[in-house]
C-alpha positions as CSV (number, residue, x, y, z in Angstrom):
1,M,66.8,24.8,-94.9
2,T,63.0,25.1,-94.6
3,S,61.6,24.8,-91.1
4,W,58.4,22.8,-91.0
5,A,57.5,23.2,-87.3
6,G,54.9,25.9,-87.1
7,R,53.7,25.4,-90.7
8,T,50.1,24.4,-91.4
9,A,49.0,20.9,-92.1
10,A,48.0,21.8,-95.6
11,E,51.5,23.2,-96.3
12,I,53.3,20.2,-94.8
13,A,51.1,17.6,-96.6
14,A,51.6,19.4,-100.0
15,A,55.4,19.6,-99.5
16,V,55.6,15.9,-98.6
17,R,53.4,14.8,-101.5
18,E,55.6,16.9,-103.9
19,G,58.9,15.6,-102.5
20,R,60.0,18.9,-101.1
21,A,60.1,17.4,-97.6
22,T,60.3,13.9,-96.1
23,P,57.9,12.7,-93.4
24,R,61.0,11.9,-91.2
25,E,62.4,15.5,-91.3
26,V,59.0,17.0,-90.7
27,V,58.3,14.7,-87.7
28,A,61.8,15.1,-86.3
29,E,61.5,18.9,-86.3
30,H,58.2,18.8,-84.5
31,L,59.6,16.3,-81.9
32,A,62.5,18.6,-81.3
33,R,60.1,21.5,-80.7
34,I,58.2,19.4,-78.3
35,E,61.3,18.5,-76.4
36,L,62.3,22.2,-76.2
37,L,58.9,23.7,-75.2
38,D,56.8,21.1,-73.5
39,V,58.6,21.3,-70.2
40,R,56.9,24.7,-69.9
41,V,53.6,23.8,-71.4
42,G,52.8,20.3,-70.3
43,A,50.8,19.3,-73.4
44,F,52.0,15.7,-73.6
45,R,51.5,12.8,-71.3
46,Q,53.4,10.4,-73.6
47,L,55.8,11.3,-76.4
48,R,56.3,8.6,-79.1
49,T,59.7,9.7,-80.4
50,A,61.1,6.4,-81.7
51,A,57.8,5.0,-82.8
52,A,56.8,8.3,-84.6
53,L,60.1,8.4,-86.6
54,A,59.7,4.8,-87.6
55,E,56.1,5.4,-88.7
56,A,57.2,8.5,-90.6
57,D,59.5,6.2,-92.6
58,E,56.6,3.9,-93.3
59,V,54.6,6.8,-94.6
60,A,57.5,7.8,-96.9
61,A,57.5,4.3,-98.3
62,R,53.8,4.1,-99.1
63,P,53.0,3.8,-102.8
64,D,50.1,6.2,-102.4
65,L,52.2,8.9,-100.8
66,A,51.3,11.4,-103.6
67,A,47.6,11.1,-102.8
68,L,47.6,11.2,-99.0
69,P,45.7,14.2,-97.7
70,L,47.7,14.3,-94.5
71,A,51.0,13.0,-95.9
72,G,53.7,13.2,-93.2
73,V,51.6,15.6,-90.9
74,P,52.5,15.2,-87.2
75,V,49.3,14.9,-85.0
76,A,48.7,14.6,-81.3
77,V,45.9,12.4,-79.9
78,K,43.9,13.1,-76.7
79,D,44.7,10.5,-74.1
80,N,41.2,9.0,-73.9
81,L,41.3,7.5,-77.3
82,P,43.2,4.2,-77.9
83,V,46.5,4.4,-79.9
84,R,47.9,1.0,-80.8
85,G,50.8,0.0,-78.6
86,E,50.2,2.8,-76.0
87,A,48.3,2.8,-72.7
88,T,45.2,5.0,-72.6
89,R,45.4,6.6,-69.2
90,N,42.5,9.1,-69.4
91,G,44.1,11.4,-66.9
92,S,43.8,9.0,-64.0
93,A,45.8,6.8,-61.7
94,A,42.9,4.4,-61.7
95,S,43.3,3.5,-65.4
96,G,45.2,0.5,-66.5
97,D,48.6,0.5,-68.2
98,A,48.0,-2.2,-70.7
99,P,48.8,-1.0,-74.3
100,A,45.9,-0.8,-76.7
101,G,45.7,-3.6,-79.2
102,E,44.4,-1.4,-82.0
103,D,43.8,2.3,-82.9
104,H,40.5,4.0,-82.3
105,V,38.8,4.4,-85.6
106,T,39.5,8.1,-85.8
107,V,43.2,7.5,-85.1
108,A,43.2,4.8,-87.8
109,R,41.6,7.2,-90.3
110,L,44.3,9.8,-89.5
111,R,47.0,7.3,-90.1
112,A,45.4,6.0,-93.3
113,A,45.5,9.6,-94.5
114,G,49.3,9.7,-93.9
115,A,49.4,11.4,-90.5
116,V,52.0,10.4,-87.9
117,V,51.0,10.2,-84.2
118,V,53.8,11.9,-82.2
119,G,52.2,11.5,-78.8
120,L,49.2,11.4,-76.4
121,T,48.1,14.6,-74.7
122,N,47.2,15.4,-71.1
123,V,43.6,15.5,-70.0
124,P,41.9,16.0,-66.6
125,E,40.8,12.8,-64.9
126,L,38.1,11.0,-66.9
127,C,38.0,14.2,-69.0
128,V,35.5,15.7,-66.6
129,F,36.5,19.3,-66.1
130,G,37.4,22.5,-68.1
131,T,41.0,22.6,-66.6
132,T,43.6,20.1,-67.6
133,D,45.6,19.0,-64.6
134,G,46.1,15.8,-62.7
135,V,48.5,13.0,-61.8
136,H,50.0,13.0,-65.3
137,G,50.7,16.7,-65.5
138,T,49.2,20.2,-66.0
139,A,48.5,21.6,-69.5
140,R,49.2,25.3,-69.6
141,N,48.0,27.9,-72.1
142,P,50.9,28.7,-74.4
143,W,49.7,32.3,-74.6
144,D,50.1,32.7,-70.9
145,T,51.5,29.7,-69.0
146,T,50.1,31.0,-65.7
147,R,46.6,30.1,-67.0
148,T,45.0,26.8,-67.8
149,A,44.9,25.5,-71.4
150,G,41.3,24.6,-70.7
151,G,39.8,21.1,-70.8
152,S,39.3,18.5,-71.3
153,S,41.2,18.5,-74.6
154,G,43.7,20.9,-72.9
155,G,46.8,19.1,-73.8
156,S,45.8,18.8,-77.5
157,A,45.0,22.5,-77.7
158,A,48.2,23.5,-76.0
159,A,50.2,21.3,-78.4
160,V,48.7,23.0,-81.4
161,A,48.8,26.5,-80.0
162,A,52.5,26.2,-79.2
163,G,53.3,24.9,-82.7
164,M,54.3,21.5,-81.5
165,V,51.9,19.9,-84.0
166,P,49.7,21.5,-86.7
167,L,46.7,19.3,-85.8
168,A,45.4,17.5,-82.8
169,L,42.5,15.1,-82.1
170,G,40.3,15.9,-79.2
171,N,36.7,15.3,-78.2
172,D,33.8,17.3,-76.7
173,G,31.1,16.2,-74.2
174,M,30.2,19.6,-72.7
175,G,32.7,21.9,-74.5
176,S,35.9,19.9,-74.2
177,L,37.1,20.9,-77.6
178,R,35.7,24.4,-77.7
179,I,36.8,25.5,-74.3
180,P,40.5,24.9,-74.8
181,A,40.3,26.1,-78.4
182,A,38.9,29.4,-77.1
183,N,41.6,29.7,-74.4
184,C,44.4,28.9,-76.8
185,G,43.4,30.8,-79.9
186,L,42.4,27.8,-82.1
187,I,39.6,26.4,-84.2
188,G,37.8,23.6,-82.4
189,L,35.0,21.9,-84.2
190,K,32.4,19.7,-82.4
191,P,30.7,17.8,-85.2
192,G,27.0,17.0,-85.1
193,H,26.0,13.7,-83.7
194,G,26.8,10.7,-86.0
195,T,29.1,12.7,-88.3
196,V,32.4,11.4,-87.0
197,P,32.7,8.1,-85.2
198,A,32.6,8.5,-81.4
199,G,33.3,5.5,-79.2
200,I,34.6,7.6,-76.3
201,G,34.7,6.2,-72.8
202,R,31.9,3.8,-71.8
203,G,29.1,5.3,-73.8
204,D,30.0,8.7,-75.3
205,W,28.2,10.4,-72.3
206,F,24.9,9.2,-73.6
207,G,25.7,10.3,-77.1
208,M,26.8,13.8,-76.3
209,S,30.5,13.3,-76.9
210,E,32.0,13.8,-80.3
211,N,35.5,13.6,-81.7
212,G,36.8,16.5,-83.7
213,P,39.8,18.6,-84.9
214,L,41.9,21.3,-83.3
215,A,43.7,23.5,-85.8
216,T,45.1,26.9,-86.4
217,T,43.3,27.6,-89.7
218,A,39.9,26.9,-91.2
219,E,41.6,25.1,-94.1
220,D,43.4,22.7,-91.7
221,A,40.2,22.2,-89.7
222,R,38.3,21.3,-92.8
223,L,41.1,19.0,-94.0
224,M,41.2,17.1,-90.7
225,F,37.4,17.0,-90.4
226,A,37.1,15.5,-93.9
227,V,39.5,12.7,-92.9
228,L,37.7,12.0,-89.6
229,A,34.3,12.0,-91.2
230,A,35.5,10.1,-94.3
231,T,34.2,12.7,-96.7
232,D,35.9,14.2,-99.8
233,G,36.1,17.5,-97.9
234,A,33.8,19.3,-100.3
235,G,30.8,19.4,-97.9
236,T,27.3,20.6,-98.6
237,G,27.2,23.9,-96.8
238,A,26.7,27.2,-98.5
239,A,30.1,28.7,-99.5
240,A,30.1,31.8,-97.4
241,T,33.4,33.0,-98.9
242,D,31.9,33.0,-102.4
243,T,28.3,34.0,-101.8
244,A,28.4,36.6,-99.0
245,G,27.1,39.9,-100.2
246,T,25.3,38.5,-103.3
247,G,21.9,38.5,-101.7
248,A,20.6,34.9,-102.1
249,G,23.8,33.5,-100.8
250,A,24.1,35.6,-97.7
251,L,23.4,33.8,-94.4
252,S,21.0,34.6,-91.7
253,V,23.1,35.0,-88.5
254,A,21.7,35.5,-85.0
255,V,24.0,37.1,-82.5
256,S,23.4,36.5,-78.8
257,V,25.6,37.5,-75.9
258,R,23.3,36.1,-73.3
259,S,24.4,33.3,-71.0
260,P,22.2,30.2,-71.3
261,L,22.4,29.7,-67.6
262,P,20.5,31.9,-65.2
263,G,22.8,33.7,-62.8
264,V,25.9,33.3,-65.0
265,T,26.9,36.5,-66.8
266,V,29.2,37.0,-69.8
267,S,31.9,39.6,-69.1
268,R,32.2,42.6,-71.3
269,P,35.4,41.7,-73.2
270,Y,33.9,38.4,-74.4
271,A,30.5,40.0,-75.2
272,D,32.3,42.8,-77.1
273,T,34.2,40.2,-79.1
274,A,31.0,38.5,-80.3
275,R,29.5,41.9,-81.2
276,A,32.6,42.8,-83.2
277,A,32.5,39.5,-85.1
278,A,28.8,40.1,-85.9
279,G,29.7,43.5,-87.3
280,V,32.3,42.0,-89.6
281,L,29.8,39.5,-90.9
282,A,27.2,42.2,-91.4
283,G,29.7,44.2,-93.3
284,A,30.4,41.2,-95.5
285,G,26.8,41.0,-96.6
286,H,25.3,38.5,-94.1
287,R,21.9,39.2,-92.6
288,V,22.9,39.7,-88.9
289,R,20.5,40.6,-86.1
290,R,20.4,40.3,-82.3
291,A,18.3,37.3,-81.2
292,D,18.6,35.1,-78.1
293,P,17.7,31.4,-78.3
294,P,14.8,30.4,-76.0
295,Y,16.9,28.6,-73.5
296,P,14.7,26.8,-70.9
297,V,15.0,27.6,-67.3
298,W,15.8,23.9,-66.6
299,L,18.9,23.9,-68.8
300,G,21.3,24.2,-65.9
301,T,20.0,21.3,-64.0
302,T,19.7,19.2,-67.1
303,S,23.4,20.0,-68.0
304,L,24.5,19.1,-64.5
305,A,22.6,15.8,-64.6
306,H,24.1,14.7,-67.9
307,W,27.6,15.9,-67.0
308,T,27.7,14.0,-63.7
309,A,25.8,10.9,-65.0
310,G,28.4,10.5,-67.9
311,T,31.2,10.5,-65.3
312,A,29.3,8.0,-63.2
313,V,29.2,5.5,-66.1
314,D,32.9,6.1,-67.0
315,A,33.9,5.5,-63.4
316,E,32.3,2.1,-63.2
317,G,34.8,-0.6,-62.5
318,L,37.6,1.8,-61.5
319,D,39.1,1.7,-58.0
320,P,37.5,4.7,-56.2
321,R,40.5,4.9,-53.9
322,R,42.6,5.9,-56.9
323,L,40.3,8.6,-58.2
324,T,40.6,12.2,-57.0
325,R,38.1,13.5,-54.6
326,R,36.4,15.8,-57.1
327,T,35.9,12.9,-59.5
328,R,34.5,10.6,-56.8
329,V,32.0,13.3,-55.8
330,H,31.1,14.1,-59.4
331,A,30.4,10.4,-60.2
332,G,28.5,10.0,-56.9
333,V,26.2,12.9,-57.8
334,G,25.7,11.5,-61.2
335,R,24.6,8.0,-60.2
336,R,21.2,9.2,-59.1
337,F,20.7,10.6,-62.6
338,V,21.9,7.8,-64.9
339,D,18.5,6.2,-65.4
340,S,16.6,9.4,-66.1
341,V,19.4,10.7,-68.4
342,R,19.4,7.5,-70.4
343,T,15.9,8.1,-71.5
344,G,16.9,11.2,-73.5
345,V,13.7,13.0,-72.7
346,R,15.2,16.3,-71.7
347,R,17.5,16.3,-74.7
348,Q,14.6,15.8,-77.1
349,Q,12.6,18.6,-75.3
350,L,15.6,20.9,-75.8
351,R,15.8,20.1,-79.5
352,E,12.1,20.7,-80.0
353,R,12.4,24.0,-78.1
354,L,15.4,25.3,-80.1
355,A,14.5,24.0,-83.5
356,P,12.2,26.9,-84.5
357,F,15.0,29.3,-83.7
358,F,17.2,27.6,-86.2
359,E,14.5,27.5,-88.8
360,E,14.6,31.3,-88.7
361,H,18.4,31.6,-88.4
362,E,21.0,29.5,-90.2
363,V,23.8,30.3,-87.7
364,L,24.0,31.4,-84.1
365,L,27.0,33.5,-83.1
366,T,27.9,33.7,-79.4
367,P,30.9,34.4,-77.2
368,A,33.0,31.3,-76.8
369,L,33.6,31.8,-73.1
370,A,32.1,34.1,-70.4
371,R,35.5,35.0,-68.9
372,R,39.1,34.0,-69.2
373,G,40.3,30.6,-68.1
374,P,41.3,29.9,-64.5
375,A,44.9,29.8,-63.3
376,A,47.0,26.7,-64.2
377,A,46.7,25.2,-60.7
378,E,46.2,21.8,-59.1
379,W,42.5,21.9,-59.4
380,H,42.3,18.1,-59.1
381,K,43.4,18.5,-55.4
382,R,40.6,20.9,-54.6
383,G,37.0,20.1,-53.7
384,W,34.2,19.3,-56.1
385,L,32.3,22.5,-55.5
386,P,35.1,25.0,-56.3
387,N,35.7,23.0,-59.5
388,L,32.0,23.1,-60.4
389,L,31.7,26.8,-59.8
390,V,34.8,27.8,-61.7
391,N,33.8,25.7,-64.7
392,T,30.3,27.0,-64.8
393,A,31.3,30.6,-64.4
394,Y,33.7,30.6,-67.3
395,S,32.1,28.3,-69.8
396,P,28.3,28.3,-69.7
397,L,27.9,28.7,-73.5
398,T,29.1,25.3,-74.8
399,P,26.8,22.6,-73.1
400,P,23.5,23.3,-74.9
401,W,24.9,22.0,-78.2
402,N,26.1,18.7,-76.8
403,L,22.6,18.2,-75.4
404,T,21.0,18.9,-78.8
405,G,23.8,17.0,-80.7
406,W,24.1,19.9,-83.3
407,P,27.4,21.2,-84.8
408,A,29.2,23.9,-82.9
409,M,32.7,25.3,-83.3
410,V,34.9,27.9,-81.7
411,M,37.3,30.1,-83.6
412,P,39.7,33.0,-82.8
413,F,38.6,36.5,-83.3
414,G,40.4,39.7,-82.2
415,T,42.5,40.2,-79.1
416,L,41.2,40.7,-75.5
417,P,42.4,43.6,-73.3
418,S,44.7,41.1,-71.5
419,G,46.5,40.4,-74.8
420,M,45.0,36.9,-75.0
421,P,43.2,35.7,-78.2
422,G,39.5,36.5,-78.3
423,A,37.1,33.8,-79.6
424,V,33.5,33.3,-80.7
425,Q,31.3,30.3,-81.1
426,L,29.3,29.4,-84.2
427,V,26.4,27.0,-84.0
428,G,24.4,25.5,-86.9
429,R,21.7,23.1,-87.8
430,P,22.3,19.4,-88.1
431,G,24.6,18.7,-91.1
432,S,26.0,22.3,-91.2
433,E,29.7,21.6,-90.4
434,A,30.8,22.7,-93.9
435,L,28.8,25.9,-93.7
436,L,30.4,26.7,-90.3
437,L,33.8,26.1,-91.7
438,D,33.0,28.3,-94.7
439,L,32.0,31.1,-92.4
440,A,35.1,30.6,-90.3
441,A,37.2,30.8,-93.4
442,Q,35.6,34.1,-94.3
443,L,36.2,35.6,-90.9
444,E,39.8,34.4,-91.0
445,E,40.3,36.2,-94.3
446,L,38.7,39.4,-93.0
447,R,40.3,39.3,-89.5
448,P,43.4,37.0,-89.6
449,W,44.9,35.9,-86.4
450,T,48.3,34.9,-85.1
451,R,48.4,31.1,-85.4
452,T,51.2,30.3,-82.9
453,A,51.6,31.6,-79.3
454,P,54.7,33.7,-78.6
455,L,55.8,31.6,-75.6
456,G,57.4,33.3,-72.7
457,V,55.5,36.6,-72.5
458,P,52.7,36.5,-69.9
459,A,49.5,38.3,-70.8
460,Q,48.7,41.5,-69.0
461,E,46.0,41.4,-66.3
462,G,42.6,42.4,-67.7
463,A,39.1,42.7,-66.5
464,E,37.9,39.5,-68.0
C-alpha cells in the first residue's frame, strides 16, 4: 500500500488524476498523521475531519478530476482567512465565533483546483508577532519542538514541515510567511503587490500583506502560486535552470549579509549560509557579487510605524479587555501613526531609493534570519517590549520588501551548526516571482534538502 502522507503535492495530484489514489484515502492518511503528531506540534487550531472527508468525496466525483492541478491535495489554511462554515479566530479571544458564509478568494481558488482544506492553523493574536502562541495554542518547530515555528503563519509552516499537509496557505505583512518558512525548512513566497488577491484583516496592513504558499519543493510552491495567482504556471521569469552558465541567460545576483536595521547584527551561521548559497550560484554560472542595498537610516522607525498602525486598524471594534497586553500596547502605539502611514509617502520613498539597486541586480540574496527562532514559550503573556526586541533581533531582513511591495521568498539551504535547516532570502523586481522560483529550483537541484522534519530529536545547542 502506498503511503501518501509526506509526498509532494505534485505527486499526490498526479496520482489522483491518474486514478492511482482517491482523494479520500489521501486526505484520510493526512488526517491520521495530524492526529498522531499535532499534539506535539500545535499546528492546527481547528481540524475539519468529517468535512474534509466529505469534500474529498466531492472532488472524486468531479467530472473535471483529470484536469485539476491540485486534485485531492490536502491543504491547511491560516486562521485569519475565511473558510466557509468555520469561524475565523485570528488567534484571539476577542474574535467572533460565527462561521464564515463563504471562502476567501484564495481558499476558493484552491478548492476549485481540487484541493481539500483539512484545517485552520494557529496564529499569534491578530497575526502581529514572529512567534505563534496564544489562547488557541502554541505552534512549535517540528525540527526542534522546544523552539517556535515562527509567525505569524507559524501553524501553517509547522503543518507542512511535519508532513501533515504538503501545502499550506499563509500570508505575510512583515515577514509572516518567510520567518516561519526559514525556521521550519520550507519555501515561503511573498508575492509582489497585486499578484495574488489579498483581503487580509481590515485593510491588508495598508497594502503590505500578501497571501502566498508554504511548500517543501520549488515545484510545489510554483504549483500553488499558479493557482493562487490564477496563472497557467508558466510565468515570465528567466528560466535559471535552463540558462545558467550560458552567458546571456545568467542572472545578476547581489549578495548582502548586512542587516537593514542599524544596531541589529546577523549571526555568523546565517551569514555563512547566505555566502555558501552565493558560491553555489556563482559556480552555476550566475554573475554574483557582494553588494548592500542602500537601506535608509529611517527604515527601522518606518517599519515600526507601519507594523503597529496595521495592528491598530485590525483591533478596531474588538473588545480591548479580551486582547492580550502585548497586542493592546502594539495597537495603542500604532494609533498615532495611522494617518501618516496611510499616505504611503515613506513606502514610495523607499521604492525610489532601492529601485536603482534592482536596475543593476536582478536578484538580491540575503540571510533569511539573523539568528534562530526563540523558544516555544507563552510570549503572549509577556510584555510588549520583550516581544518587540526578540522579533527585531531575529528577523530584521524581511520587512523592507513588504514596504516596497516587491516579491521576496525564503528557501532552505544547508544545515546550521545546531542541526536546524539553514535558509536564505531571494528578493526580485516587481513581477519576478517566476524568476525567483526558477532560481530556487536550481538551488534545490544543486543542494537538495530534507523535506520533512524528523520529529522527536531536539537540535543541538549552537551559537546562532
